C-alpha positions as a Python dict, from the first residue, in 0.01 Angstrom:
ca = {
    (1, 'M'): (0, 0, 0),
    (2, 'L'): (-198, -307, -64),
    (3, 'N'): (-55, -640, -9),
    (4, 'K'): (-43, -853, -345),
    (5, 'K'): (-129, -1162, -149),
    (6, 'Y'): (-476, -1055, -82),
    (7, 'I'): (-559, -977, -460),
    (8, 'F'): (-532, -1343, -578),
    (9, 'I'): (-804, -1459, -321),
    (10, 'I'): (-1015, -1140, -300),
    (11, 'L'): (-1279, -1200, -564),
    (12, 'V'): (-1314, -1582, -551),
    (13, 'S'): (-1315, -1689, -195),
    (14, 'V'): (-1607, -1760, 51),
    (15, 'I'): (-1643, -1953, 373),
    (16, 'I'): (-1827, -2191, 587),
    (17, 'V'): (-1802, -1996, 913),
    (18, 'Y'): (-1733, -2199, 1216),
    (19, 'C'): (-2021, -2153, 1467),
    (20, 'S'): (-1960, -2221, 1833),
    (21, 'C'): (-2196, -2169, 2119),
    (22, 'Q'): (-2033, -2012, 2418),
    (23, 'S'): (-2202, -1935, 2730),
    (24, 'G'): (-2256, -1571, 2836),
    (25, 'N'): (-2282, -1443, 2466),
    (26, 'N'): (-2594, -1356, 2260),
    (27, 'I'): (-2705, -1591, 2005),
    (28, 'A'): (-2858, -1461, 1673),
    (29, 'K'): (-3071, -1728, 1518),
    (30, 'D'): (-3250, -1753, 1174),
    (31, 'D'): (-3342, -2053, 970),
    (32, 'N'): (-3080, -2306, 954),
    (33, 'I'): (-2779, -2145, 1107),
    (34, 'T'): (-2673, -1976, 1447),
    (35, 'F'): (-2415, -1740, 1513),
    (36, 'N'): (-2230, -1636, 1833),
    (37, 'V'): (-2253, -1285, 1871),
    (38, 'N'): (-2015, -1118, 2126),
    (39, 'K'): (-2073, -744, 2146),
    (40, 'N'): (-1722, -691, 2313),
    (41, 'L'): (-1574, -825, 1975),
    (42, 'L'): (-1739, -567, 1754),
    (43, 'S'): (-1701, -212, 1652),
    (44, 'E'): (-1911, 51, 1842),
    (45, 'N'): (-2004, 201, 1495),
    (46, 'Q'): (-2287, 5, 1332),
    (47, 'Y'): (-2250, 21, 927),
    (48, 'I'): (-2600, 96, 754),
    (49, 'N'): (-2649, 73, 374),
    (50, 'N'): (-2991, 160, 269),
    (51, 'E'): (-2939, 90, -93),
    (52, 'L'): (-2839, -280, -5),
    (53, 'S'): (-3081, -287, 265),
    (54, 'F'): (-2872, -422, 541),
    (55, 'S'): (-2660, -330, 848),
    (56, 'F'): (-2370, -486, 1031),
    (57, 'Y'): (-2103, -444, 1269),
    (58, 'P'): (-1740, -478, 1176),
    (59, 'P'): (-1488, -656, 1401),
    (60, 'K'): (-1357, -424, 1680),
    (61, 'G'): (-1047, -255, 1550),
    (62, 'W'): (-1147, -277, 1188),
    (63, 'E'): (-1224, 100, 1067),
    (64, 'I'): (-1351, 246, 761),
    (65, 'A'): (-1055, 304, 529),
    (66, 'S'): (-911, 640, 420),
    (67, 'E'): (-1026, 759, 67),
    (68, 'E'): (-673, 700, -32),
    (69, 'F'): (-665, 336, 58),
    (70, 'F'): (-1032, 280, -74),
    (71, 'D'): (-935, 457, -408),
    (72, 'K'): (-617, 195, -454),
    (73, 'F'): (-817, -97, -334),
    (74, 'S'): (-1091, -29, -566),
    (75, 'E'): (-853, 8, -845),
    (76, 'S'): (-673, -311, -776),
    (77, 'I'): (-1020, -511, -782),
    (78, 'K'): (-1080, -353, -1131),
    (79, 'K'): (-763, -471, -1270),
    (80, 'Q'): (-865, -841, -1190),
    (81, 'K'): (-1169, -828, -1435),
    (82, 'V'): (-1308, -1157, -1276),
    (83, 'T'): (-1675, -1014, -1244),
    (84, 'D'): (-1870, -707, -1265),
    (85, 'I'): (-1862, -570, -896),
    (86, 'S'): (-1854, -230, -743),
    (87, 'I'): (-1661, -175, -422),
    (88, 'V'): (-1906, -6, -171),
    (89, 'Q'): (-1711, 17, 140),
    (90, 'V'): (-1361, -102, 274),
    (91, 'F'): (-1253, -143, 654),
    (92, 'Y'): (-914, -217, 752),
    (93, 'N'): (-717, -339, 1059),
    (94, 'P'): (-354, -199, 1040),
    (95, 'T'): (-236, -398, 1320),
    (96, 'L'): (-361, -732, 1140),
    (97, 'Q'): (-320, -615, 810),
    (98, 'A'): (-681, -760, 749),
    (99, 'I'): (-951, -610, 515),
    (100, 'C'): (-1322, -636, 504),
    (101, 'Y'): (-1486, -484, 206),
    (102, 'I'): (-1844, -490, 66),
    (103, 'D'): (-1929, -496, -287),
    (104, 'K'): (-2226, -485, -511),
    (105, 'I'): (-2264, -750, -799),
    (106, 'D'): (-2375, -575, -1127),
    (107, 'I'): (-2470, -895, -1262),
    (108, 'Q'): (-2849, -994, -1165),
    (109, 'D'): (-2815, -1362, -1259),
    (110, 'N'): (-2821, -1592, -968),
    (111, 'E'): (-2760, -1890, -1168),
    (112, 'K'): (-2471, -1736, -1341),
    (113, 'I'): (-2305, -1621, -999),
    (114, 'N'): (-2353, -1969, -840),
    (115, 'S'): (-2177, -2135, -1153),
    (116, 'F'): (-1874, -1891, -1125),
    (117, 'L'): (-1858, -1950, -730),
    (118, 'E'): (-1854, -2350, -795),
    (119, 'A'): (-1609, -2303, -1092),
    (120, 'S'): (-1376, -2108, -853),
    (121, 'K'): (-1393, -2369, -585),
    (122, 'K'): (-1281, -2638, -831),
    (123, 'T'): (-1015, -2418, -965),
    (124, 'F'): (-868, -2372, -614),
    (125, 'E'): (-904, -2740, -527),
    (126, 'D'): (-729, -2837, -856),
    (127, 'A'): (-425, -2618, -729),
    (128, 'G'): (-421, -2799, -391),
    (129, 'I'): (-583, -2482, -208),
    (130, 'Q'): (-798, -2582, 91),
    (131, 'T'): (-1182, -2482, 5),
    (132, 'E'): (-1531, -2545, 148),
    (133, 'I'): (-1845, -2406, 28),
    (134, 'D'): (-2198, -2388, 165),
    (135, 'S'): (-2545, -2247, 126),
    (136, 'F'): (-2774, -2111, 406),
    (137, 'R'): (-3023, -1867, 505),
    (138, 'Y'): (-2966, -1597, 781),
    (139, 'S'): (-3137, -1280, 876),
    (140, 'G'): (-3383, -1293, 574),
    (141, 'F'): (-3095, -1343, 323),
    (142, 'D'): (-2998, -1643, 117),
    (143, 'I'): (-2631, -1691, 141),
    (144, 'K'): (-2365, -1857, -59),
    (145, 'Q'): (-2037, -1915, 131),
    (146, 'L'): (-1699, -2074, 57),
    (147, 'M'): (-1359, -2093, 262),
    (148, 'V'): (-1043, -2050, 78),
    (149, 'I'): (-715, -2089, 249),
    (150, 'N'): (-364, -2049, 121),
    (151, 'K'): (-28, -2019, 296),
    (152, 'Q'): (-76, -1663, 371),
    (153, 'V'): (-444, -1559, 393),
    (154, 'V'): (-773, -1711, 497),
    (155, 'S'): (-1046, -1530, 302),
    (156, 'I'): (-1416, -1536, 390),
    (157, 'K'): (-1662, -1413, 135),
    (158, 'L'): (-2038, -1420, 189),
    (159, 'T'): (-2267, -1370, -126),
    (160, 'F'): (-2619, -1229, -56),
    (161, 'F'): (-2886, -1302, -282),
    (162, 'S'): (-3183, -1046, -249),
    (163, 'D'): (-3311, -762, -440),
    (164, 'E'): (-2964, -651, -479),
    (165, 'I'): (-2693, -896, -500),
    (166, 'F'): (-2380, -825, -286),
    (167, 'E'): (-2084, -951, -87),
    (168, 'I'): (-1921, -924, 223),
    (169, 'V'): (-1542, -1013, 224),
    (170, 'Y'): (-1318, -1080, 531),
    (171, 'N'): (-950, -1134, 429),
    (172, 'V'): (-719, -1224, 732),
    (173, 'P'): (-340, -1310, 732),
    (174, 'K'): (-331, -1695, 827),
    (175, 'Q'): (-133, -1638, 1142),
    (176, 'F'): (-386, -1408, 1284),
    (177, 'Y'): (-717, -1597, 1196),
    (178, 'E'): (-731, -1841, 1485),
    (179, 'K'): (-714, -1560, 1747),
    (180, 'N'): (-967, -1328, 1541),
    (181, 'V'): (-1235, -1606, 1408),
    (182, 'K'): (-1478, -1530, 1710),
    (183, 'S'): (-1479, -1166, 1614),
    (184, 'I'): (-1549, -1246, 1254),
    (185, 'E'): (-1812, -1469, 1351),
    (186, 'S'): (-1977, -1206, 1586),
    (187, 'S'): (-1962, -964, 1292),
    (188, 'I'): (-2132, -1213, 1055),
    (189, 'G'): (-2400, -1272, 1312),
    (190, 'S'): (-2469, -909, 1372),
    (191, 'I'): (-2579, -870, 970),
    (192, 'N'): (-2937, -744, 976),
    (193, 'K'): (-3171, -706, 693),
    (194, 'L'): (-3292, -360, 746),
    (195, 'R'): (-3678, -451, 746),
    (196, 'E'): (-3599, -745, 980),
    (197, 'R'): (-3389, -573, 1242),
    (198, 'K'): (-3309, -744, 1550),
    (199, 'E'): (-3130, -650, 1885),
    (200, 'L'): (-2779, -793, 1953),
}
C-alpha cells in the first residue's frame, strides 16, 4: 500500500541537490553544476526512455515497481488533480520505503509551470515547511528544482524543460535521507540526454 505521507509532497516538491566533491569518484560536469557520481551506489540497470530522450540509473536497491504498485500509485496521483501529468515509471525501495518516479507533464507552457512551482514554494513556506528552489543546466537540460522537507519526508523533484517536459522525483523518509543523499546525487548525476550520452 502507498503511504499517505508521500502524497502531500509528491507533486509540488523540488530540491537543490547538495553536491560534494569526494576523491575517487567520477565527476559528471555540464554547464554550471557538478555532481559526484559513484557507480557503486547505482543500480546495475540503466533506465532508457526514448520518448523523453533521456537515460539514468536509479539508486542501488531501487527497483522497478510491480504493475500493481504502479497502478495504485498512478491512481493516487490522479486523485490529487494538481496538474496534468502522466506517470511514466516508478522505482521503489521497500527497505527504505522510498520512491522515485518519472512523469510527463502534458502542459507545454514553461511560464505556467514555473509559476506553479513558485506558488507551491510559497505555500509550503507559509505553512512553515522548509523549502529551497533553484534553476540550472545539466546534461543538455534546463532544470528547475525545489527541496521540500516536512517531519516525515524529504522530497526531491527535478523538472526538465526540453522538447517534452518531464520530471524525476525522489521521495525518501527523512530518517533515511542523510545516509542516502550520495546515492541520490549519483543517480541525478547519471542523467544523460540521449543525443549527448556520456560515460560514467
